[in-house]
Wavefront OBJ file of the C-alpha trace (Angstrom):
o trace
v 83.326 -99.640 -20.526
v 84.667 -98.478 -17.182
v 86.260 -95.087 -16.626
v 88.957 -94.120 -14.154
v 90.279 -90.811 -12.887
v 91.932 -90.440 -16.276
v 90.037 -89.894 -19.497
v 91.140 -93.267 -20.840
v 88.306 -95.819 -20.831
v 88.798 -99.456 -19.775
v 87.118 -102.245 -21.732
v 85.303 -104.409 -19.174
v 83.987 -106.943 -21.675
v 86.402 -109.681 -20.595
v 85.804 -108.956 -16.905
v 82.097 -109.569 -17.415
v 82.712 -112.789 -19.334
v 85.161 -114.123 -16.730
v 82.615 -113.404 -14.010
v 79.884 -115.189 -15.984
v 82.048 -118.290 -16.346
v 83.083 -118.136 -12.685
v 79.461 -118.033 -11.541
v 78.679 -120.873 -13.907
v 81.316 -123.085 -12.264
v 80.254 -122.066 -8.743
v 76.700 -123.078 -9.644
v 77.898 -126.580 -10.524
v 78.025 -126.370 -14.314
v 80.926 -127.584 -16.458
v 82.715 -125.326 -18.902
v 82.726 -126.252 -22.564
v 86.067 -126.693 -24.349
v 85.428 -123.439 -26.221
v 84.976 -121.596 -22.941
v 88.094 -123.196 -21.502
v 90.179 -122.196 -24.514
v 88.889 -118.631 -24.259
v 90.212 -118.474 -20.690
v 93.576 -119.964 -21.645
v 93.961 -117.326 -24.365
v 93.550 -114.343 -22.034
v 96.667 -112.178 -22.168
v 96.282 -108.836 -20.385
v 97.391 -108.433 -16.782
v 93.987 -107.073 -15.802
v 92.149 -110.048 -17.296
v 94.497 -112.529 -15.616
v 94.074 -110.778 -12.264
v 90.295 -111.067 -12.599
v 90.668 -114.728 -13.560
v 92.650 -115.374 -10.371
v 89.966 -113.772 -8.224
v 87.329 -116.148 -9.554
v 89.654 -119.182 -9.445
v 90.234 -118.455 -5.764
v 86.480 -118.299 -5.149
v 86.047 -121.654 -6.882
v 88.830 -123.171 -4.774
v 87.275 -121.804 -1.601
v 83.860 -123.263 -2.439
v 85.007 -126.739 -3.424
v 88.201 -127.194 -1.377
v 87.876 -124.791 1.563
v 91.157 -123.904 3.261
v 92.618 -127.408 3.115
v 95.864 -128.043 1.238
v 96.935 -131.559 0.321
v 100.693 -132.088 0.745
v 102.549 -134.852 -1.045
v 106.172 -135.870 -1.412
v 108.107 -138.346 -3.538
v 111.113 -140.593 -3.139
v 113.180 -141.586 -6.161
v 113.444 -145.345 -5.683
v 115.307 -145.965 -8.949
v 117.185 -143.168 -10.699
v 118.513 -142.629 -14.230
v 119.020 -144.899 -17.191
v 115.404 -144.749 -18.355
v 115.050 -146.045 -21.952
v 112.298 -143.530 -22.798
v 113.233 -140.322 -24.619
v 110.972 -137.791 -22.845
v 112.734 -134.608 -23.941
v 112.378 -132.747 -20.652
v 113.759 -135.518 -18.456
v 117.231 -135.638 -16.920
v 116.841 -139.369 -16.232
v 116.539 -140.478 -19.860
v 119.419 -142.662 -21.032
v 119.210 -140.858 -24.377
v 120.772 -137.694 -22.956
v 123.987 -136.826 -21.154
v 123.036 -135.112 -17.907
v 124.392 -134.938 -14.389
v 121.445 -136.899 -12.998
v 122.509 -139.679 -10.596
v 122.006 -143.307 -11.525
v 121.244 -146.112 -9.088
v 119.146 -149.253 -8.931
v 116.057 -149.971 -6.878
v 116.657 -148.796 -3.320
v 116.084 -151.021 -0.319
v 112.980 -151.031 1.831
v 114.674 -149.255 4.748
v 115.335 -146.215 2.538
v 111.694 -146.108 1.484
v 110.439 -146.403 5.071
v 112.832 -143.670 6.211
v 111.346 -141.409 3.530
v 107.830 -142.265 4.722
v 108.775 -141.437 8.298
v 110.280 -138.097 7.291
v 107.240 -137.231 5.173
v 104.898 -137.962 8.073
v 107.014 -135.823 10.410
v 106.469 -132.890 8.036
v 102.705 -133.386 7.955
v 102.708 -134.811 4.426
v 99.635 -136.880 3.555
v 101.123 -139.013 0.781
v 104.482 -140.429 -0.292
v 104.967 -141.485 -3.903
v 107.500 -144.118 -4.932
v 108.961 -143.009 -8.281
v 111.121 -145.153 -10.579
v 112.944 -144.227 -13.785
v 112.146 -147.093 -16.104
v 109.730 -147.836 -18.934
v 107.191 -149.556 -16.751
v 106.512 -152.303 -14.273
v 105.912 -155.925 -15.239
v 105.392 -159.068 -13.223
v 108.571 -160.328 -11.590
v 111.089 -159.562 -8.801
v 110.864 -155.768 -9.222
v 107.111 -155.857 -8.769
v 107.527 -158.086 -5.719
v 109.967 -155.639 -4.114
v 107.793 -152.627 -4.865
v 104.748 -154.370 -3.439
v 106.599 -155.208 -0.230
v 107.492 -151.540 0.207
v 103.887 -150.493 -0.424
v 102.668 -153.028 2.113
v 105.067 -151.683 4.733
v 104.013 -148.078 4.109
v 100.373 -149.118 4.379
v 101.062 -151.063 7.558
v 102.833 -148.075 9.108
v 99.719 -145.954 8.608
v 101.628 -142.667 8.658
v 101.241 -141.613 5.013
v 99.202 -142.699 2.028
v 101.053 -145.116 -0.267
v 101.316 -143.647 -3.770
v 103.550 -144.516 -6.729
v 104.715 -143.450 -10.180
v 106.269 -146.485 -11.813
v 105.842 -145.857 -15.508
v 103.530 -147.723 -17.839
v 101.364 -150.570 -16.616
v 100.467 -152.852 -19.499
v 98.875 -155.670 -17.535
v 95.676 -155.600 -15.505
v 97.284 -158.244 -13.277
v 100.057 -155.807 -12.325
v 97.558 -153.066 -11.560
v 95.497 -155.447 -9.431
v 98.603 -156.601 -7.575
v 99.539 -152.991 -6.764
v 96.045 -152.356 -5.424
v 96.189 -155.490 -3.268
v 99.513 -154.267 -1.808
v 97.944 -151.055 -0.544
v 98.618 -148.636 -3.394
v 95.955 -145.934 -3.172
v 96.913 -143.405 -5.847
v 99.101 -143.733 -8.971
v 100.770 -140.911 -10.869
v 101.140 -141.160 -14.623
v 101.111 -137.794 -16.355
v 99.615 -137.345 -19.812
v 102.111 -134.428 -20.039
v 100.375 -132.452 -22.800
v 97.751 -132.710 -25.536
v 97.607 -135.698 -27.924
v 98.541 -133.256 -30.689
v 101.760 -132.044 -29.053
v 102.803 -135.316 -27.387
v 104.975 -136.554 -30.325
v 107.117 -133.441 -29.799
v 107.737 -134.580 -26.212
v 108.318 -138.323 -26.540
v 108.679 -140.825 -29.395
v 109.417 -144.107 -27.592
v 105.816 -144.558 -26.482
v 102.502 -142.986 -27.389
v 99.903 -140.848 -25.699
v 97.498 -143.778 -25.923
v 100.011 -145.967 -24.041
v 99.687 -143.532 -21.141
v 95.911 -143.446 -21.340
v 95.764 -147.247 -21.281
v 97.925 -147.318 -18.153
v 95.448 -145.058 -16.382
v 92.555 -147.248 -17.483
v 94.195 -150.372 -16.012
v 94.721 -148.556 -12.721
v 91.157 -147.256 -12.569
v 89.889 -150.767 -13.265
v 91.897 -151.925 -10.225
v 90.227 -149.300 -8.045
v 93.344 -147.118 -7.722
v 92.910 -143.339 -7.651
v 94.420 -141.450 -10.574
v 97.043 -138.701 -10.297
v 97.750 -137.290 -13.735
v 98.727 -133.892 -15.058
v 101.365 -132.396 -17.267
v 104.351 -130.180 -17.766
v 104.155 -126.710 -19.308
v 106.793 -124.597 -21.015
v 107.924 -127.133 -23.627
v 106.666 -125.101 -26.574
v 103.022 -126.146 -26.384
v 100.229 -123.663 -27.051
v 97.492 -122.507 -24.651
v 95.112 -124.722 -26.645
v 97.339 -127.729 -25.893
v 97.020 -126.952 -22.195
v 93.271 -126.694 -22.538
v 93.118 -130.057 -24.345
v 95.078 -131.621 -21.492
v 92.687 -130.258 -18.869
v 89.644 -131.691 -20.638
v 91.358 -135.029 -21.288
v 92.049 -135.331 -17.556
v 88.449 -134.403 -16.794
v 87.212 -137.131 -19.116
v 89.532 -139.718 -17.536
v 88.390 -138.797 -14.038
v 91.753 -137.829 -12.545
v 91.575 -137.195 -8.795
v 94.879 -135.331 -8.442
v 96.216 -133.088 -11.216
v 99.900 -132.151 -10.814
v 101.009 -129.148 -12.840
v 104.749 -128.994 -13.529
v 106.584 -126.091 -15.136
v 109.690 -126.830 -17.149
v 112.959 -126.370 -15.341
v 115.350 -126.790 -18.304
v 117.982 -129.458 -17.666
v 121.360 -129.101 -19.448
v 121.858 -132.008 -21.833
v 118.164 -132.483 -22.636
v 116.548 -131.329 -25.910
v 114.418 -128.808 -23.998
v 117.420 -127.276 -22.233
v 117.079 -124.027 -24.184
v 113.326 -123.528 -23.843
v 112.461 -120.025 -22.681
v 110.940 -120.033 -19.184
v 107.250 -119.299 -18.820
v 106.356 -115.913 -17.345
v 104.993 -116.173 -13.795
v 101.652 -114.667 -14.869
v 101.331 -117.310 -17.590
v 101.905 -120.004 -14.975
v 99.313 -118.517 -12.618
v 96.836 -118.173 -15.474
v 97.309 -121.849 -16.340
v 96.662 -122.923 -12.745
v 93.522 -120.770 -12.659
v 92.213 -122.208 -15.927
v 92.661 -125.740 -14.608
v 90.672 -124.772 -11.512
v 87.812 -123.481 -13.678
v 87.760 -126.690 -15.723
v 88.415 -129.096 -12.811
v 86.734 -127.403 -9.826
v 86.669 -130.451 -7.532
v 90.049 -132.014 -8.325
v 93.179 -131.540 -6.255
v 95.217 -129.140 -8.394
v 98.817 -129.706 -7.329
v 101.663 -127.343 -8.133
v 104.762 -129.493 -8.406
v 108.032 -129.278 -10.333
v 109.481 -125.952 -11.393
v 107.594 -123.659 -9.031
v 110.664 -122.357 -7.219
v 112.672 -121.672 -10.385
v 109.810 -120.166 -12.377
v 107.651 -118.391 -9.781
v 110.320 -117.263 -7.335
v 108.745 -114.735 -4.928
v 105.274 -115.289 -6.407
v 104.903 -118.883 -5.213
v 102.240 -118.037 -2.646
v 99.967 -116.757 -5.432
v 99.368 -120.304 -6.668
v 96.629 -120.657 -4.063
v 94.964 -117.433 -5.185
v 95.114 -119.000 -8.652
v 93.199 -122.044 -7.391
v 95.831 -124.601 -6.383
v 94.759 -126.863 -3.525
v 97.775 -129.152 -3.227
v 101.538 -128.819 -3.090
v 104.478 -131.119 -3.643
v 106.996 -130.562 -0.878
v 110.526 -131.869 -0.455
v 112.954 -132.166 -3.334
v 111.947 -133.287 -6.818
v 113.449 -136.176 -8.736
v 116.675 -134.502 -9.828
v 116.264 -130.862 -8.775
v 115.946 -129.235 -5.343
v 112.837 -127.641 -3.905
v 112.733 -125.001 -1.180
v 112.854 -126.349 2.420
v 109.661 -127.934 3.709
v 109.699 -125.566 6.677
v 109.440 -122.596 4.316
v 106.459 -124.139 2.546
v 104.708 -124.826 5.847
v 105.291 -121.230 6.966
v 103.887 -119.996 3.655
v 100.699 -121.995 4.224
v 100.398 -120.748 7.790
v 100.804 -117.141 6.665
v 98.020 -117.635 4.125
v 95.664 -119.179 6.655
v 95.681 -122.520 4.836
v 95.527 -125.862 6.627
v 97.912 -128.628 5.472
v 96.298 -131.194 7.792
v 94.424 -132.846 4.949
v 92.273 -135.728 6.163
v 92.735 -139.011 4.331
v 89.183 -139.141 3.009
v 90.014 -140.894 -0.253
v 88.969 -137.864 -2.323
v 85.340 -138.395 -1.340
v 84.689 -134.658 -1.673
v 85.099 -135.050 -5.431
v 82.030 -137.309 -5.469
v 79.972 -135.188 -3.095
v 76.540 -134.842 -4.667
v 76.135 -131.397 -3.162
v 78.810 -130.202 -5.590
v 78.182 -132.574 -8.483
v 78.594 -130.654 -11.714
v 75.712 -130.480 -14.146
v 76.918 -131.133 -17.691
v 76.982 -127.964 -19.732
v 75.751 -128.546 -23.289
v 78.642 -129.117 -25.671
v 78.653 -130.621 -29.155
v 82.327 -131.516 -28.817
v 84.010 -134.805 -28.112
v 86.388 -134.139 -25.209
v 88.898 -136.545 -26.647
v 89.211 -134.597 -29.879
v 88.559 -130.956 -29.135
v 87.888 -128.689 -32.093
v 89.011 -125.192 -31.212
v 87.012 -122.145 -32.200
v 89.975 -120.826 -34.212
v 92.139 -123.524 -34.446
v 115.924 -130.845 -0.864
v 119.648 -131.560 -1.932
v 120.940 -131.768 1.644
v 118.806 -134.805 2.464
v 120.496 -138.224 2.386
v 117.305 -139.752 0.970
v 117.051 -139.482 -2.847
v 113.911 -137.511 -3.630
v 111.538 -136.909 -6.135
v 110.451 -132.018 -11.893
v 107.218 -134.097 -10.377
v 106.573 -137.752 -11.007
v 106.971 -139.158 -14.500
l 1 2 3 4 5 6 7 8 9 10 11 12 13 14 15 16 17 18 19 20 21 22 23 24 25 26 27 28 29 30 31 32 33 34 35 36 37 38 39 40 41 42 43 44 45 46 47 48 49 50 51 52 53 54 55 56 57 58 59 60 61 62 63 64 65 66 67 68 69 70 71 72 73 74 75 76 77 78 79 80 81 82 83 84 85 86 87 88 89 90 91 92 93 94 95 96 97 98 99 100 101 102 103 104 105 106 107 108 109 110 111 112 113 114 115 116 117 118 119 120 121 122 123 124 125 126 127 128 129 130 131 132 133 134 135 136 137 138 139 140 141 142 143 144 145 146 147 148 149 150 151 152 153 154 155 156 157 158 159 160 161 162 163 164 165 166 167 168 169 170 171 172 173 174 175 176 177 178 179 180 181 182 183 184 185 186 187 188 189 190 191 192 193 194 195 196 197 198 199 200 201 202 203 204 205 206 207 208 209 210 211 212 213 214 215 216 217 218 219 220 221 222 223 224 225 226 227 228 229 230 231 232 233 234 235 236 237 238 239 240 241 242 243 244 245 246 247 248 249 250 251 252 253 254 255 256 257 258 259 260 261 262 263 264 265 266 267 268 269 270 271 272 273 274 275 276 277 278 279 280 281 282 283 284 285 286 287 288 289 290 291 292 293 294 295 296 297 298 299 300 301 302 303 304 305 306 307 308 309 310 311 312 313 314 315 316 317 318 319 320 321 322 323 324 325 326 327 328 329 330 331 332 333 334 335 336 337 338 339 340 341 342 343 344 345 346 347 348 349 350 351 352 353 354 355 356 357 358 359 360 361 362 363 364 365 366 367 368 369 370 371 372 373
l 374 375 376 377 378 379 380 381 382
l 383 384 385 386
């Protein structure tokens, strides 16, 4: 117990436990799922503040002052046959989201040029459809990827839905695709509440095809849909098991017309706590704060880095605006963070100097048992990738 100038004592038990877990991660040991869930369940402001302090130390040790910037371009908008209940682009819902077919290569290259001018390391091509199969669409996408690769200004990334064929994944890799985004979104337990037209395992299989092709994995989720802290913890450990390199964290920005339009927004401290917990569980990954940060965090956006974030999506999202890139760059400068991220292929995540030592756990990470059971731009942009 700690005492202050007042007679009221302060229980420091949680502070001590947070510090123990923070030192454990800094020493290169993995958290167990039980430990991760304990962190996600913290509620008091004092405990969350202490959690942020240690998350920032973990970020500093494993990521330094570098911040990875990425941007997306919406190459095909609206009319998606999937019923993801947060998404404005689903054909199942009446929203004001624009609809257009696959854009031409000049539009994609203009987006790549603009991204490079803003110091962005990667540009993701995002399409609203079920997935990508062999055929003319794949040919056109591959030509765009080849041109981005040839230009050498930004890394060629993509988020093109489900990939059911290893041949398609291999073709994307041969065309220069370096990193593919396909979010797991939430825990296996909560996923049926988010989407019914495909399964959680469909998404996992997509990631496996891409890994087999040698493509880096970008996968995360979206919070604020009604999931529990334990669901968020399950997601973090599932991504750890799959070996995701980039982990985008999106925070629901309710879209009128979608089933989640009336979800209550997450409190900023809950968002920051979630980012910090992901940093504890995934100390070497690029933790990216993406969709919903402006709407949900408002003036507290800069605290995401104190919470452990090491990457930022800049430019507008798929159907909602972001704050101007210039404002993001000024924020990073004010914080002493460097957005000039070298294109090292995420080699720091495999650095043996920081390789985590497995922490004994009797649990299967795939089935965790809990202890208690910009609008002004002419280029259409990419809520985070799908």
